[in-house]
PAZAPA-4460 file (N, C-alpha, C; in steps of 0.05 Angstrom, whole numbers, plus 32768, in hexadecimal, padded with zeros to 4 digits):
% residues 58
    n_x    n_y    n_z   ca_x   ca_y   ca_z    c_x    c_y    c_z   seq   type   mol
   8127   7EEF   810B   8115   7EEB   80F0   8104   7F03   80F2     1      X     A
   80F8   7F01   80D3   80EC   7F2A   80CF   80C4   7F16   80D2     2      X     A
   80C5   7F30   80D4   80A7   7F1D   80DE   8099   7F3D   80C1     3      X     A
   8074   7F40   80BB   8064   7F4D   80B7   8068   7F56   80B3     4      X     A
   8065   7F5D   80D1   8067   7F80   80D7   807E   7F93   80C7     5      X     A
   809A   7F7A   80C6   80B7   7F92   80BB   80BA   7F85   80A1     6      X     A
   80A4   7F82   8095   80A0   7F70   8073   8091   7F9D   806E     7      X     A
   807D   7F9E   8080   8062   7FAA   807C   8070   7FC9   8079     8      X     A
   8082   7FD4   8098   8097   7FE8   808B   80A0   7FDE   8077     9      X     A
   80AC   7FDB   8064   80C3   7FD5   805C   80B3   7FE7   8049    10      X     A
   80A7   7FCD   8044   8089   7FD7   802E   8082   7FED   802B    11      X     A
   8076   7FFD   8039   806B   8017   8043   8092   8028   8036    12      X     A
   809D   801D   8040   80A9   8038   8035   80BE   803C   8017    13      X     A
   80B6   801B   800D   80BC   801C   7FF5   809F   8034   7FE1    14      X     A
   8083   803C   7FED   8072   803B   7FE2   8075   8050   7FE8    15      X     A
   8071   805E   7FFE   8085   807F   8001   8096   8087   7FEC    16      X     A
   80AD   807C   7FE5   80BD   8083   7FCD   80B0   8082   7FB5    17      X     A
   80AC   8070   7FB9   80A2   8070   7F97   808C   8087   7F90    18      X     A
   807C   8091   7FAE   8072   80A9   7FB1   8077   80BE   7FA2    19      X     A
   8089   80C5   7FA6   80A7   80D9   7FAB   80A5   80DB   7F90    20      X     A
   80B9   80C1   7F87   80B0   80C8   7F67   80A9   80CD   7F55    21      X     A
   8096   80C1   7F5B   8080   80CC   7F44   806D   80E5   7F47    22      X     A
   807C   80F6   7F62   806C   8110   7F61   808F   811C   7F56    23      X     A
   809A   811D   7F62   80C0   8124   7F52   80B6   8117   7F3D    24      X     A
   80A7   8105   7F25   80A9   8103   7F05   808C   811A   7EF1    25      X     A
   8075   811A   7F06   8065   812A   7F07   8050   8115   7EF5    26      X     A
   804A   80FF   7F05   8045   80EE   7EF9   802A   80E4   7F0F    27      X     A
   8017   80FF   7F0D   8006   80F9   7F1A   7FEA   80DD   7F26    28      X     A
   7FE6   80D2   7F0B   7FD0   80BF   7F16   7FEC   80AC   7F25    29      X     A
   7FFE   809C   7F21   800B   8092   7F21   800C   8099   7F4B    30      X     A
   801B   80B8   7F4A   8013   80B8   7F6D   8002   80BA   7F78    31      X     A
   7FE2   80BC   7F6A   7FC8   80B2   7F73   7FD1   8096   7F7B    32      X     A
   7FCA   808D   7F69   7FCA   8067   7F7B   7FDF   8069   7F8D    33      X     A
   7FF9   8076   7F88   8009   8069   7FA9   8004   806E   7FC5    34      X     A
   7FFC   8096   7FB5   7FF0   809A   7FD1   7FD8   808C   7FD5    35      X     A
   7FCE   808A   7FCB   7FAC   8078   7FCF   7FB4   805C   7FE9    36      X     A
   7FC7   804E   7FD2   7FDE   802F   7FE4   7FE2   8033   8000    37      X     A
   7FFB   804D   8001   7FF5   8054   801F   7FF0   8060   8035    38      X     A
   7FE0   8064   802A   7FB7   806F   8044   7FB1   8053   804B    39      X     A
   7FB4   8039   8038   7FA3   8026   803D   7FB3   8016   8055    40      X     A
   7FCC   8026   8043   7FE8   8013   8053   7FDF   8015   8074    41      X     A
   7FDE   8038   807C   7FE1   8043   8095   7FC6   8029   809F    42      X     A
   7FAC   802D   8095   7F91   8024   80A0   7F98   7FFD   80A8    43      X     A
   7F99   7FF5   808F   7F9B   7FD4   8097   7FC1   7FD0   80A2    44      X     A
   7FC8   7FDD   80A7   7FE2   7FD3   80A6   7FEA   7FBB   80C2    45      X     A
   7FD6   7FC4   80D2   7FD5   7FA8   80EA   7FC7   7F8E   80E5    46      X     A
   7FB1   7F96   80C9   7F94   7F8C   80D0   7F96   7F76   80BE    47      X     A
   7F98   7F55   80C2   7FA3   7F4B   80B3   7F9A   7F44   809D    48      X     A
   7F8C   7F35   8085   7F82   7F3C   806D   7F6B   7F27   806F    49      X     A
   7F55   7F3B   8062   7F37   7F29   805B   7F42   7F1F   803C    50      X     A
   7F23   7F01   8048   7F2D   7EF6   8031   7F14   7EF9   801E    51      X     A
   7F12   7EF2   8005   7F05   7EF6   7FF1   7EE6   7EF2   7FFB    52      X     A
   7ECF   7F0A   7FF2   7EBA   7F03   7FFC   7EA0   7EFE   7FDD    53      X     A
   7EAD   7EEB   7FDF   7EA5   7EDB   7FC7   7E7C   7ED2   7FC3    54      X     A
   7E78   7EE5   7FDF   7E50   7EDF   7FDF   7E40   7EE3   7FC7    55      X     A
   7E50   7EF4   7FBB   7E43   7F05   7FA4   7E4D   7EF9   7F85    56      X     A
   7E5F   7EE3   7F86   7E62   7EDC   7F6F   7E71   7EEC   7F61    57      X     A
   7E76   7EFB   7F68   7E8A   7F08   7F57   7EAE   7F03   7F51    58      X     A
***
C-alpha cells in the first residue's frame, strides 16, 4: 500500500519534469511558478497541511 509520502515523491518528480519542459519551451512565467511550487514542496513535504485561517473573515 502506498503512503502519502510516496505520492509526494511522485508529484515532485512530475513538477520537476514540467519545470524542465517550461524552461525548454522558454515559458518563463510558468517555469517560475513551478520552481516556487517545487521549493515549497521541499520545505513542507513532511509537514501536514494547515487548516485555513478564518479569523480574518477572508
